[in-house]
C-alpha positions, 0 to 999 in steps of 0.5 A: 448162708451164701457161698464164699466160692467165686464163680469158676468159668469152665472152658469149652471142649473146643477150647481145651483142645485147640491150639493158639494157632487154630483159634487165632486162624478161626478169627481171621477173615476167610474168602467164601465162594457165594452164589451171586443170587445171594448177594444183594445191592447196598441199599441206595448204592449211589454208583452206577453199574453200567454195561459199558465198554469197561464192564465188557472188559471186566466180564471178559477178564473174570471169564478168563482169570475169575475174580481177582479182588474179592467183594465185601459183604454183610449178613442180610436180615432178610436173607443172603448178603448185602454187597458193600464193595463189589457191585460191578465185579458182581455184574461182571460176574453175571456176563461172564456166565459165573454162578458164584464169586469170592467174598469177604463177609463182615459184621458191620453196622450201617455207618461201617458199611456206608464208609467202606462202601464209598471209599472203595468206589471213590478211588475210581478214575471217573466219577460222574457228578451225581455219583460224587454228590451222593457219595459225599453226602452219605459218607458225611452223614455216617461219619457225623453218626459215628461221631454221636450226637453233635452240639448245637454249636457244631453241627458236624463235631467229630469226636477226636482229639483234634476238634475237627468236623467231619467235613474237614476230615472228609475234605482232607480224606478225598482232597477236596476243599470243605466248600467243594464238598458241600457244593457236590452235596447240593446237586443232590437237590436237583430233580433227576432229570436235571441231575442226569443233564449234569452227568451228561455234560449238558449242564455245566456244574457252576450253573447246576449248583445255582439251579439246585436252589430252585423249588422242585416245582420250578425244576420242572418248569425249568425243564419245559422252559429249556425244552421250548427254547432248546437251550441250556442255562448259562451260569449267569442265567442260573444266577438270575434264576435262582434270584428270581426264585428267592424272591419269589418272582420266578414264573415259567413265563420268565424262564422261557424269556431267560432261556430264549436270551442268545448266548455270546458262546452260541454266535461262534459255535457249530454243533453237530449230533452224534447221529449226523456224524455216526454215518461217516464213521465205523460202528466201533468208533467212540465219540471221542475217537470220532473227535479226534478223527475230525481234528486230524482230518481238519489239520491235514485239510489246512495243511493242504490249503497252505501248501496250495497257497504257497505254490 
């Protein structure tokens, strides 16, 4: 005969003798000092961590004041912790000679971690086109996965009361049009060498978008054509390359012919390499400061020339 007594859950000893305040405190996030060696970079982290001037300044600040804003990490199944936010602070702490850094550890799934990782970096003042491209792609994919399996009619439907697509929500969050977000994401189809040239401003954004439609082998051939002709494609040239590629007529010889064309903008342009100018300036001068100094010198020379003509 079955017992009619209901199951009674007994409280643990800790629950019996702990106060409501102590239980609430146990649930609060805590800042832990974690060894730098136990913190691993986020998988496919799209943001570059460079030992540039800004990094050196951050390291100097950490050396003097410590890390003021804790990083965010999640437990790594293989041991240690995976950094979600704080990769630059981690590197700066290494340069500052620190052994540990303050970290908030959270249990996050892949989608939550990806969104936090992207959001914490999109706030930076200057982002490279490649960083923005992969960040938008990673966050949009995470948002779609969080929304559940999409319908055939809506490949990016977000599960909310407003029926908005994930791409529309992302556009609102980052202050970009949905079309511009997809144009950035398209840059992820470029081979690394071409994408580096976009970051270095050797290829403008609009031509780069058109070049992303070339097949990977065609992009590799384009590097050869650009090198042999010592030129980078303008927007109109990139559009023609894309058109010939889609028609199946793009060859290396055709690329060389297109890249060998004289651009109108090149007729009135004088270019100095940084190596040429560097010997005239102190080593501490950045390219921007050299340019500013040259402009001031030219303006002073022009004023002197005008005064001489008035005499």
